[in-house]
C-alpha positions in Angstrom: 1.2 -1.5 11.2 -1.4 -3.6 12.8 -1.5 -6.0 9.6 2.3 -6.5 10.0 2.2 -8.6 13.5 3.5 -7.4 16.7 7.4 -8.1 16.0 7.6 -6.2 12.8 5.1 -3.2 14.0 6.7 -2.2 17.6 10.6 -4.3 17.7 11.3 -3.8 14.1 10.0 -0.9 12.8 10.3 2.4 14.2 7.3 5.0 15.6 5.7 6.3 12.7 4.2 8.3 14.2 6.7 10.6 14.7 7.6 10.6 11.1 7.6 13.3 8.9 7.2 13.7 5.0 7.4 16.5 2.8 4.0 15.8 1.0 1.1 17.8 1.5 -2.9 17.0 1.1 -4.3 18.0 -1.7 -1.5 20.2 -3.2 -2.1 22.0 -6.5 -0.2 21.9 -9.4 2.3 24.7 -9.9 1.9 27.1 -12.5 4.7 27.7 -13.7 3.8 25.1 -17.0 1.0 24.4 -18.6 1.5 20.6 -18.2 3.8 18.2 -16.5 4.7 14.3 -17.6 3.2 11.4 -15.7 4.9 9.4 -13.6 3.4 6.0 -12.8 4.5 4.4 -9.4 4.6 0.6 -8.9 5.6 -1.1 -5.4 6.7 -3.4 -5.1 5.0 -7.4 -3.9 2.3 -6.2 -1.3 4.0 -3.4 -0.6 2.0 -0.1 0.0 2.3 3.2 -2.7 3.9 5.0 0.7 6.1 3.0 0.9 7.9 4.8 -2.1 7.9 8.4 0.0 11.1 9.3 -0.6 11.6 9.3 -4.7 8.0 10.3 -5.3 8.8 13.4 -3.4 11.7 13.7 -5.2 10.3 13.5 -8.4 6.9 15.8 -7.4 9.7 18.1 -6.5 11.0 18.1 -10.1 8.3 19.0 -12.5 6.4 15.2 -12.4 2.9 14.4 -11.3 3.8 10.8 -9.4 1.1 8.6 -9.4 0.6 5.4 -7.0 -1.6 3.3 -6.2 -2.5 0.4 -4.6 -4.8 -2.8 -5.5 -7.3 -4.8 -3.5 -6.2 -8.1 -2.8 -3.1 -7.2 -4.5 -1.6 -4.9 -1.8 -1.0 -6.0 1.4 -3.8 -4.3 2.9 -6.3 -1.6 1.5 -8.6 1.1 3.3 -11.2 2.2 1.0 -13.3 5.3 1.3 -16.2 4.0 3.3 -13.7 2.5 5.6 -13.9 -1.2 4.0 -10.5 -3.1 5.2 -9.0 -5.2 2.3 -6.3 -7.6 3.0 -4.8 -10.1 0.3 -5.2 -13.3 0.7 -1.9 -15.6 1.2 -2.6 -17.7 -1.8 -1.9 -14.1 -3.6 1.3 -14.1 -1.6 4.0 -15.9 -3.7 6.7 -15.1 -1.3 5.2 -17.9 0.6 4.5 -20.8 -2.1 7.2 -23.2 -3.0 9.0 -22.2 -6.4 7.0 -23.6 -8.8 4.0 -22.5 -7.3 5.6 -19.4 -7.3 6.1 -18.5 -11.0 2.5 -20.3 -11.6 1.0 -17.3 -9.3 3.5 -14.9 -10.5 2.5 -15.1 -14.3 -0.5 -15.6 -13.2 -0.6 -11.6 -11.4 1.4 -10.4 -13.9 -1.3 -9.1 -16.3 -3.4 -8.4 -13.4 -0.7 -5.8 -12.6 -0.1 -4.2 -16.1 -3.9 -4.5 -16.2 -3.8 -2.0 -13.1 -1.5 0.1 -14.9 -3.3 0.9 -17.6 -6.9 1.6 -15.8 -5.2 3.9 -14.5 -3.8 5.4 -17.5 -7.4 5.6 -18.5 -8.7 7.5 -15.5 -5.9 9.7 -16.0 -7.4 10.2 -19.7 -10.4 11.0 -18.5 -8.8 13.4 -15.8 -7.0 15.6 -18.5 -9.9 15.7 -20.9 -12.1 16.9 -17.7 -11.8 16.3 -14.0 -14.8 17.9 -12.2 -12.8 19.8 -9.8 -10.6 21.8 -12.5 -7.2 20.4 -11.3 -5.6 18.4 -13.3 -7.4 19.6 -16.7 -5.8 19.9 -19.5 -2.5 20.0 -16.8 -1.3 16.4 -17.6 1.2 15.6 -20.3 0.0 12.7 -22.0 2.4 12.6 -23.9 5.7 12.0 -22.1 4.4 8.9 -19.4 7.2 7.3 -17.2 6.1 3.7 -15.2 8.6 3.1 -12.7 8.6 0.5 -9.9 10.8 -2.7 -7.4 10.7 -5.6 -7.1 7.4 -6.9 -8.8 6.8 -3.3 -9.8 9.6 -3.3 -11.4 8.7 -6.3 -12.9 5.3 -4.8 -13.8 7.3 -1.4 -15.8 8.8 -3.5 -17.8 6.3 -6.1 -19.2 3.9 -2.6 -19.3 5.8 -1.2 -21.6 6.6 -4.0 -23.7 2.4 -4.3 -23.8 1.5 -0.4 -23.5 2.5 2.1 -26.3 2.0 5.0 -23.9 4.6 4.0 -21.8 7.8 6.1 -23.1 10.5 5.4 -20.5 10.6 2.8 -17.6 12.7 2.0 -14.5 13.3 -1.3 -13.6 14.3 -1.3 -9.0 15.8 -5.1 -8.7 12.6 -6.1 -10.3 13.5 -10.2 -11.8 11.3 -9.9 -15.0 9.0 -11.8 -15.5 5.9 -12.4 -18.9 7.1 -11.2 -22.7 8.6 -8.5 -22.5 11.8 -11.4 -21.6 12.1 -12.6 -24.8 10.2 -9.7 -27.1 12.2 -6.7 -25.7 11.7 -3.8 -25.2 11.5 0.0 -27.6 11.1 2.5 -25.1 14.1 4.1 -23.6 14.6 2.1 -19.9 16.7 1.4 -17.1 17.8 -1.2 -14.4 19.1 -0.3 -11.3 20.4 -3.4 -9.4 21.6 -3.9 -5.8 24.5 -5.9 -4.9 23.8 -8.9 -5.6 26.3 -12.1 -4.3 24.4 -15.0 -4.8 25.8 -17.1 -7.8 22.8 -19.9 -7.4 21.1 -20.7 -10.6 17.9 -18.9 -9.9 20.1 -15.3 -9.8 21.9 -16.5 -12.5 18.5 -17.1 -14.5 17.3 -14.0 -13.7 20.6 -12.1 -14.9 20.1 -13.6 -17.5 16.9 -12.7 -18.1 17.5 -9.0 -18.3 20.4 -9.5 -20.2 18.1 -10.7 -22.1 16.0 -7.6 -21.9 19.2 -5.0 -22.2 20.4 -6.3 -25.7 17.0 -5.6 -27.4 16.7 -2.1 -25.6 17.6 0.7 -27.8 22.0 0.8 -27.5 21.3 5.0 -27.2 18.5 5.2 -24.3 19.4 2.2 -22.1 21.2 1.9 -18.7 22.1 -0.5 -16.8 23.6 0.2 -13.2 23.9 -1.5 -10.1 25.1 0.1 -6.2 27.5 -1.5 -4.4 26.1 -2.4 -0.7 22.5 -1.8 -2.0 20.1 -4.9 -0.8 16.5 -5.4 -2.2 14.9 -2.7 0.1 17.7 -0.2 -0.3 14.8 1.0 -2.8 12.1 1.5 -0.3 11.7 3.5 2.5 11.2 0.8 4.7 14.9 0.5 5.3 14.5 4.3 7.1 11.7 3.2 9.1 13.9 0.5 10.5 14.2 0.0 14.2 18.2 0.3 15.8 17.8 -3.3 16.8 16.6 -4.1 13.7 19.3 -1.9 12.0 22.5 -3.6 14.0 21.1 -6.6 13.5 20.7 -6.8 9.3 24.9 -5.3 9.7 25.7 -7.7 11.8 24.3 -10.5 9.5 25.8 -8.4 6.9 22.3 -7.4 4.9 23.0 -3.8 5.1 26.7 -2.3 4.0 25.0 1.4 2.7 23.0 3.9 4.4 19.9 3.6 3.4 19.9 7.3 3.0 22.4 7.6 1.0 21.4 4.7 -1.1 17.6 6.1 -1.7 19.8 9.4 -2.8 21.2 7.5 -5.4 18.6 5.7 -6.8 16.3 9.1 -6.9 18.8 11.0 -8.5 19.5 8.1 -11.3 15.1 8.5 -11.4 14.5 11.4 -11.5 17.7 12.2 -14.5 16.9 9.3 -16.3 13.3 10.2 -16.4 14.5 13.8 -17.6 16.7 12.6 -20.8 13.6 10.4 -21.9 10.8 12.5 -21.0 11.3 16.2 -21.0 14.3 15.6 -23.5 17.1 17.1 -21.7 20.9 16.2 -21.9 21.8 12.5 -21.3 25.3 13.9 -20.4 24.1 14.4 -16.8 23.1 10.8 -16.7 26.8 10.4 -17.4 28.1 12.3 -15.1 26.0 11.1 -11.8 28.5 7.7 -12.1 31.5 10.5 -11.6 28.9 11.7 -8.3 28.0 8.1 -6.9 31.6 6.4 -6.6 29.0 3.1 -5.3 28.0 3.2 -8.9 29.5 0.5 -11.0 27.9 1.0 -14.5 27.4 -2.6 -16.3 
């Protein structure tokens, strides 16, 4: 938290020492199934993988091996095993740059992020073949790999699935697409989960046009695009739960926060898990259709 600044860490964020997760360090894989499908999780921008613990825990509890990772010089801060701390250079932060420079940087970063995912999958293949600890040997179902991410992580999921056939299904959580996938599209099942954006400016319209371009090229029977009413861009991350009461009141007053954080994450987790169940585990797509009745905040687009 000390890398977030005093205002963010002391006044706008809750005391993280009081936050308790359901994760277990070095947990063994359940013996129920011989192997489990793998889902790669990509955080947004400079966010940490731990900012998506809620979504990762939910997928893991439903029989997925969830693999998230932070990348030196791309994630805001990374602590290596030896204790060395690596922060992201300001020049690698698109959010601080003018629009034209931002687009150029993003188009340089996207191939790096996709290469990161490919490297992780290569490493998982090695572990599945022969893990020195024995924990993962033969336990990873690498024929059924999903990729999902938030914001720029969602853009990475779309572009990686376009580039690498190892991806069998993907999800973009409120990420503006970039790269060749916009024009070339995808062959795999894919879902867009969007926040309730009300903007109508040219930048917003361009994002929607890019999403539409990808959506139009998706297989008709394995695509989904939903909007969650009241959700904002940060409704898909645990950060929405970790804001202080002061920050939450300010967000409500400004109209930025209209959906309860827990409710937004519950909807997201249910849709992400059910989508992967359909296209990585072969379960009926009727469960996806049933979710619309379960969550009145959802609009199918």
